[in-house]
N, C-alpha and C positions, 0 to 999 in steps of 0.2 A: 241072522239076528234081526228082530223086528225093531221098528222105530221107537216103540215105548221103552224097550229095554235100553236102547242106545241113549235115549233122553235121560233115563233114570241113572245110568252110569255117569253121564256127563254132569248131572245135578249133584250126585254124591262127590264127584271129584272136585267140583267147585266149592263144596262144603269143607274140603280139606281131607277127605277120606283117602286112604292109600289103596293100592291094587288089591291087597289081601282082604282088607276090611270090606271093600265094595263086593268082592267075589263072595265073601261069606254072607253078606246081607242079601245078595241076589241069588245065591246058590248056583254060581257058575265058577269056572276056573279063573285063577288070577291071570293066566296068559290070555284068556279071552277078553278080560277087562283091558289089559295092556294093549292088545291088538285093536280093540274098538276105539280106545282113546287115541291111539296113533293115527287111525284112519280119520277120526273127527278132526284132529289137529292138521292133518295133511290136507283135508278138504278146505279148512279155514284158510290155509296158506295160499290156496289156488284162487281165492276170491279177493279182488282188490278194487280200488276206485281210481278213476282217472284223476291225475294230479291237477288238470285244468278245469274240467267241467263237473267232476264228481260222479259220473255214471259208473255203476258197478259193472265189473267185467270179470271173466274167468280166465286165468292163465292156463297154459298147457303144462301138464305134469312133465317134469324132466327138462323143461326149458326155463329161460330167465323169466322172472315175474314181470308182467306187463305194468307199465307205469302210465301210459296214455292210451286212450281208446282209439285214436286215429292220428294220422300225420298232421291233420289240421290242428288238433288240440296241442300236439307237441310243438308245432311251429308257433302257435299263439302264445303258449306258455313261455317258450324260449324268448320270443320277441318282447313280451311283457317284462320278463325278468331282466333282459338285456337293457331295456329302457330305464327300469328302476335303478339298476346298478350304475348306468351311465349318468343318471340324474343325481345320484348320491356321490359320484366321483370315486367309486370303488374300482372301476376298471382302468 
């Protein structure tokens, strides 16, 4: 399936069209529409941003979603959060 068709399917879904209506509009099967939308959603779930620095990164399919891009960012975020919590007396 080419990118133009994938984009058109995604646009119609965002407009609120259902699988059958999209399939009818584009002259393809409803199962092809469902499969394409599932793949698009799956790809979106694999892309995330680092909680500390905001760099975008891709997670590995079938594994836990990445939260930090590196150990340095993870340590920095944790230390910053720990200082804020300690400062506010919540720990």
